[in-house]
SELUMFI-121315 format. One record per residue (C-alpha): residue number from 0; y, x, z. Coordinates in steps of 0.02 Angstrom, whole numbers, plus 50000, padded with zeros to 5 digits. Each point is the difference from the previous one (the first is absolute). Layout:
BEGIN
NUM|Y|X|Z
...
! end
This chain:
BEGIN
0|52065|45041|50021
1|50071|50115|49866
2|49971|49995|49813
3|49950|50173|49943
4|49979|50087|49833
5|49890|50156|50011
6|49971|50132|49867
7|49853|50119|50006
8|49896|49870|50090
9|49838|50073|49932
10|50039|50169|50079
11|49963|50069|50171
12|50169|49961|50079
13|50026|49841|49901
14|49836|49924|50059
15|50046|50034|50181
16|50168|49915|49974
17|49918|49848|49922
18|49879|49984|50145
19|50137|50019|50130
20|50112|49874|49912
21|49860|49873|49988
22|49954|50026|50183
23|50172|49945|50054
24|50006|49853|49880
25|50116|50064|49863
26|49995|49931|49824
27|49956|50144|49885
28|50015|50035|49814
29|49929|50163|49937
30|50037|50089|49837
31|49853|50084|49915
32|49992|50103|49842
33|49835|50090|49967
34|49895|49967|50156
35|49967|49818|50050
36|50036|49950|50180
37|49850|49915|50080
38|50070|49913|50152
39|49996|49814|50030
40|50161|49910|50043
41|50109|50119|49898
42|50095|49934|49848
43|49971|50128|49862
44|50131|50047|49873
45|49952|50114|49857
46|50132|50117|49928
47|50070|50175|49982
48|50139|50081|50098
49|50067|50066|49836
50|50016|49822|49932
51|50076|49898|50143
52|50050|49858|49885
53|49816|49950|50000
54|50000|49956|50185
55|50184|49970|50043
56|49969|49814|50021
57|49873|50039|50137
58|50137|50083|50104
59|50096|49839|50021
60|49984|49926|50174
61|49936|50166|50071
62|50070|50062|50165
63|49936|50180|49995
64|49934|50119|49867
65|49883|50135|50067
66|49987|50131|49863
67|49845|50108|50024
68|49948|50032|49819
69|50022|50182|49947
70|49928|50143|49901
71|49922|50111|50134
72|49959|50184|50012
73|49928|50096|49915
74|50129|49973|49862
75|50008|50115|49850
76|50134|49907|49901
77|50180|49991|50060
78|50036|49869|49867
79|49860|49886|50062
80|50057|50019|50181
81|50179|49961|49951
82|49950|49848|49897
83|49899|49917|50139
84|50071|50064|50163
85|50183|50006|49950
86|50034|49881|49856
87|49869|49873|50050
88|50070|49990|50176
89|50179|49981|49939
90|49949|49864|49878
91|49908|49904|50135
92|50143|50013|50126
93|50125|49944|49869
94|49894|49850|49956
95|49975|49958|50184
96|50187|50005|50036
97|50035|49886|49852
98|49867|49878|50062
99|50084|49988|50170
100|49866|50092|50101
101|50056|50035|50178
102|49926|50174|50028
103|49920|50137|49896
104|49882|50121|50088
105|49963|50157|49900
106|49847|50100|50055
107|50063|50177|49983
108|49924|50156|50078
109|50035|50149|50111
110|49964|50100|49842
111|50181|49964|49954
112|50054|50122|50137
113|49895|50147|49941
114|50051|50172|50062
115|50151|49940|50097
116|49982|50097|50161
117|49888|49980|50150
118|49984|49910|50165
119|50025|49816|50029
120|50074|49931|49839
121|50114|49848|50003
122|50063|49891|49859
123|50157|50104|49972
124|49905|50160|49957
125|50036|50082|49834
126|49868|49970|49867
127|49921|50135|49892
128|49839|49924|49930
129|49874|50124|49931
130|49880|49886|49905
131|50025|49886|49850
132|49952|49853|50110
133|50126|50045|50135
134|50136|50032|49872
135|49971|49832|49913
136|50003|49908|50166
137|50161|50086|50052
138|50081|49959|49834
139|49948|49819|50025
140|50076|49998|50175
141|50166|50064|49933
142|50001|49881|49853
143|49958|49849|50108
144|50139|50042|50123
145|50124|50005|49856
146|49952|49829|49930
147|50117|49851|50022
148|49876|49892|50096
149|50122|49872|50067
150|49936|49921|50161
151|49822|50067|49980
152|49955|50122|50140
153|49921|50164|49944
154|49872|50090|50109
155|49924|50168|49953
156|49847|50040|50105
157|49938|50179|50012
158|49824|50017|50069
159|49908|50167|50011
160|49815|50015|49955
161|49927|49824|50019
162|49821|49981|50060
163|49881|49858|50040
164|49826|49933|49958
165|50033|49972|49815
166|50093|50163|49966
167|49919|50105|49863
168|50124|50139|49965
169|50082|50132|50111
170|49929|49949|50168
171|49824|49982|49932
172|50015|50174|49923
173|50054|50071|50168
174|49858|49909|50090
175|49873|50068|49875
176|50068|50176|50025
177|49979|49986|50188
178|49827|49922|49980
179|49947|50142|49886
180|50079|50130|50114
181|50110|50054|49855
182|50159|50004|50102
183|50093|50132|50098
184|50156|50001|50107
185|50141|50106|49928
186|50097|50089|50136
187|49993|49918|50171
188|49982|49823|49935
189|50131|49931|50119
190|50113|49939|49861
191|50040|49814|50013
192|49965|49872|49864
193|50004|49812|49982
194|49871|49875|49938
195|50008|49812|49981
196|49856|49878|50018
197|50009|49876|49857
198|50008|49852|50118
199|50146|50081|50092
200|50087|50016|49832
201|49965|49819|49952
202|50064|49939|50169
203|50157|50107|49981
204|50034|49935|49824
205|49991|49818|50054
206|50096|50029|50162
207|50143|50089|49912
208|50003|49871|49860
209|50030|49867|50132
210|50135|50095|50094
211|50171|49939|49939
212|50089|50165|50033
213|49866|50118|49934
214|50061|50093|49846
215|49991|50173|49922
216|49873|50137|50030
217|49877|49980|50144
218|49864|50123|50050
219|49836|49914|50043
220|49853|50088|50084
221|49879|49991|50145
222|50084|50002|50171
223|49961|50183|50035
224|49999|50153|49890
225|49849|50118|50010
226|49972|50185|49973
227|49888|50059|49860
228|49880|50067|50130
229|49993|49825|50077
230|49968|49924|49829
231|49850|50113|49969
232|49932|49975|50176
233|50022|49810|49993
234|49908|49991|49835
235|49865|50114|50069
236|49977|49887|50151
237|49990|49845|49890
238|49871|50087|49890
239|49900|50056|50153
240|50015|50183|49958
241|50134|50074|50111
242|49981|50188|49994
243|50084|50162|49956
244|50128|49990|49860
245|50056|50171|49938
246|50183|50049|50009
247|50074|50113|49868
248|50162|50098|50009
249|50130|49926|49882
250|50005|50153|49884
251|49812|49987|49973
252|50010|49811|49973
253|50137|50026|49872
254|49897|50132|49909
255|49852|49881|49991
256|50113|49864|49928
257|50066|50117|49864
258|49825|50059|49958
259|49937|49821|49987
260|50144|49951|49885
261|49964|50151|49890
262|49814|49962|49988
263|50036|49817|49959
264|50121|50027|49856
265|49877|49964|49862
266|49928|49844|50082
267|50064|49823|49996
268|50079|49919|50151
269|50080|50070|50156
270|49917|50146|50090
271|49912|49959|50164
272|50123|50111|50093
273|50174|50056|49951
274|50164|50063|50071
275|50067|49822|49997
276|49847|49940|50097
277|50024|50143|50123
278|50182|49947|50026
279|49942|49822|50032
280|49877|50046|50137
281|50103|50138|50081
282|50177|49931|49999
283|50076|49934|50161
284|50056|49836|49923
285|49990|49832|50087
286|50095|49838|49970
287|50124|49936|50128
288|49962|49813|50016
289|50139|49960|50124
290|50086|49887|49875
291|49842|49900|49963
292|49972|49973|50186
293|50179|49941|50023
294|49966|49868|49867
295|49847|49932|50089
296|49859|50099|49919
297|49857|50026|50122
298|49848|50093|49928
299|49837|49917|50048
300|49880|50145|49965
301|50009|50172|50080
302|49933|50148|49902
303|49839|50023|50101
304|49947|49818|49982
305|50053|49991|49818
306|49901|50156|49955
307|49841|49937|50083
308|50016|49834|49908
309|50032|50089|49836
310|49855|50122|50016
311|49880|49859|50049
312|50055|49903|49846
313|49977|50153|49888
314|49822|50015|50062
315|49962|49816|49971
316|50069|50015|49824
317|49895|50154|49965
318|50147|50110|49953
319|49964|50133|50131
! end
């Protein structure tokens, strides 16, 4: 049994980690700031990442810190992203090292890589993040790797888009687009991409935290990558509406993205389609998870099963 300290326990990934930790009998403390954590058997610690002195005592006797709290996209303030995702993470890791914690697991993101090439991307790939979120996470990675952490192991996990029954952001938006037949395939749609079921991510976090030689950056995703065409078809099957999905030549798709951005300039929020969104769904960009597998990570959900479970949960929750 390990003694864990989890941040972001009220969030989508944090809740999955708390459930997985409890299922295997770990002792769990969870930091909460604005949103209460409603889960029995979890010791709650209230505090702010920006004021670690308020919860430093709660880090004593802890084996592993799993840091999931973050400011997520869409982010419109670089200063806010830097304060939470960079400085808050550094402050927490510093406090954990001083308290004698054995391992610090930072939940990073494949958004740190950005436009860094194509194909199967491993942990040594150059990073050129294109969003404020990705930039703040990459800055946090670099800062954490420079810290004098003593004997505390540092793990930086990079999942791609995370999905699962309680997800209410990117994957729900994609599912709604497919359900409303508001999606098209740019180009041939055979570009590869990675996804990660939230329970696969929770399992990976705990497995790597336990592994005595696991350190540094580790890519975590479902066992197999999928093409964008497969993503759309799998969602269509789960929704019970498999049918024709239009394909558009890339020049036309790009023109639509530019026109949408132009029409959206006077409105608040991100446009429903943009050149960045087009790059996301058309890039051949999948995570190489060889390192994770070598450290004992074995994903439990495949994409097909995970999607069906997620869509069924969306329907029960009335969000589709």
